[in-house]
C-alpha positions as CSV (number, residue, x, y, z in Angstrom):
1,M,19.3,-1.8,-10.0
2,Y,16.6,-1.1,-7.3
3,S,17.2,1.3,-4.5
4,T,13.6,1.7,-3.2
5,I,10.9,-1.0,-3.5
6,A,7.3,-0.6,-2.5
7,V,4.8,-3.3,-1.9
8,G,1.1,-3.0,-1.2
9,S,-0.7,-5.1,1.4
10,D,-4.2,-5.3,2.6
11,G,-3.2,-7.6,5.5
12,S,-4.4,-10.7,3.8
13,S,-2.4,-14.0,3.6
14,T,-2.5,-13.6,-0.2
15,A,-0.9,-10.1,0.0
16,A,1.7,-11.5,2.4
17,V,3.0,-13.6,-0.5
18,A,3.7,-10.4,-2.5
19,V,5.3,-8.8,0.6
20,R,7.6,-11.8,1.1
21,A,8.7,-11.6,-2.6
22,A,9.4,-7.9,-2.1
23,I,11.4,-8.6,0.9
24,D,13.6,-11.1,-1.0
25,I,14.2,-8.6,-3.9
26,A,15.0,-5.8,-1.4
27,A,17.5,-8.1,0.4
28,K,19.1,-9.1,-2.9
29,Y,19.6,-5.5,-4.0
30,G,20.1,-3.8,-0.6
31,A,17.1,-1.7,-1.3
32,Q,14.8,0.1,1.1
33,L,11.4,-1.5,1.4
34,L,8.2,0.4,1.8
35,I,5.3,-1.7,2.9
36,I,2.2,0.3,2.0
37,G,-1.4,-0.3,3.5
38,A,-4.2,1.8,2.3
39,H,-7.4,2.5,4.3
40,E,-10.5,4.4,3.4
41,N,-10.4,8.2,3.6
42,A,-11.3,9.6,6.9
43,V,-12.4,12.7,4.9
44,G,-15.6,14.3,6.1
45,A,-18.7,14.4,3.9
46,T,-20.0,17.2,1.7
47,V,-23.6,18.0,2.5
48,M,-25.8,19.9,0.1
49,A,-29.0,21.4,1.5
50,S,-31.1,24.1,-0.3
51,A,-28.2,24.9,-2.7
52,V,-25.8,25.5,0.1
53,V,-22.8,23.2,0.1
54,V,-21.2,22.5,3.4
55,A,-18.0,20.6,3.8
56,I,-17.7,18.5,7.0
57,P,-14.0,18.3,7.9
58,A,-12.1,15.1,8.3
59,D,-11.7,13.6,11.8
60,P,-7.9,13.7,12.5
61,D,-8.4,11.2,15.4
62,L,-10.0,8.8,13.1
63,E,-7.3,9.2,10.5
64,R,-4.6,8.5,13.2
65,S,-6.6,5.4,14.4
66,L,-6.8,4.0,10.9
67,D,-3.1,4.6,10.3
68,D,-2.3,2.8,13.6
69,E,-4.6,-0.1,12.5
70,V,-2.5,-0.4,9.3
71,R,0.7,-0.4,11.2
72,E,-0.5,-3.1,13.6
73,D,-1.9,-5.2,10.7
74,L,1.4,-5.1,8.8
75,G,3.8,-5.2,11.8
76,S,4.6,-8.9,11.6
77,L,5.6,-8.4,7.9
78,L,7.8,-5.5,8.9
79,A,9.5,-7.7,11.5
80,E,10.1,-10.3,8.8
81,A,11.8,-7.8,6.6
82,V,14.0,-6.3,9.4
83,A,14.9,-9.9,10.5
84,T,16.4,-10.5,7.1
85,G,18.4,-7.3,7.3
86,V,16.1,-5.2,5.0
87,N,15.7,-1.5,5.8
88,A,11.9,-1.4,5.9
89,E,9.0,0.8,7.0
90,I,5.3,0.7,7.0
91,I,3.5,3.6,5.2
92,P,-0.3,3.9,5.9
93,G,-2.2,5.8,3.3
94,S,-5.7,7.1,3.0
95,G,-7.7,6.6,-0.1
96,A,-8.2,4.0,-2.9
97,P,-5.5,1.4,-2.7
98,A,-4.3,1.7,-6.2
99,D,-4.0,5.5,-6.0
100,V,-2.3,5.4,-2.6
101,L,0.4,2.9,-4.0
102,C,1.0,5.1,-7.1
103,D,1.0,8.3,-5.2
104,I,3.6,7.0,-2.7
105,A,5.6,5.5,-5.5
106,V,5.9,9.0,-7.0
107,E,6.6,10.8,-3.6
108,R,9.3,8.3,-2.6
109,N,11.0,7.7,-5.9
110,V,10.1,4.1,-6.0
111,D,12.0,2.0,-8.5
112,L,9.8,-1.1,-8.3
113,L,6.3,-1.5,-7.1
114,V,5.2,-5.0,-6.1
115,V,1.6,-6.1,-6.0
116,G,-0.2,-9.4,-5.6
117,S,-2.4,-10.7,-8.3
118,K,-5.3,-11.3,-6.0
119,G,-6.5,-9.5,-2.9
120,M,-8.7,-10.5,0.0
121,N,-11.8,-11.0,-2.2
122,R,-9.7,-13.4,-4.3
123,K,-10.8,-12.0,-7.7
124,V,-8.6,-13.0,-10.7
125,L,-6.4,-9.9,-11.4
126,G,-8.4,-7.6,-9.1
127,S,-8.9,-4.0,-9.6
128,V,-5.8,-2.8,-7.5
129,P,-3.3,-4.7,-9.6
130,N,-5.0,-3.8,-12.9
131,T,-5.0,-0.1,-12.0
132,V,-1.5,-0.1,-10.6
133,T,-0.1,-1.7,-13.8
134,H,-1.7,1.1,-15.9
135,K,-0.9,4.0,-13.6
136,A,2.4,3.3,-11.8
137,P,5.3,5.6,-12.4
138,C,7.8,2.9,-12.3
139,S,8.2,-0.8,-13.0
140,V,5.6,-3.2,-11.5
141,L,6.1,-6.8,-10.4
142,L,2.9,-8.7,-10.3
143,V,3.3,-11.6,-8.0
144,K,1.0,-14.6,-8.5
145,T,-0.5,-15.0,-5.0
146,A,-2.9,-17.9,-5.5
């Protein structure tokens, strides 16, 4: 039924609940698991002075550093998935979390996108799960995380 499952995580303990649910589902179906962590864009700024617009390019070193930070933050969850026999990988993404999740879901032909109901700031049905449920190109599982 599912061959590729993606789950979003911000590294919080509440997001880990959603990741563990995704690990269980991936193990049951023998699906590949994509653990996605989004970070802010490392895109440069656009400066407008005297009607002249100048784009300041992104810093590739900063982008790599942010990607590495995501991999480090989510490494223990990847280890949990691998320990259960799940083929899993961490995918860092740059941008708004909901957009990153939905974009990767399209790029990687995801069958099921798993998100937690609350993020780090513990809002009830925060903006990420709300946006994902409206924009996702696939089925979405909303995991009650608190």
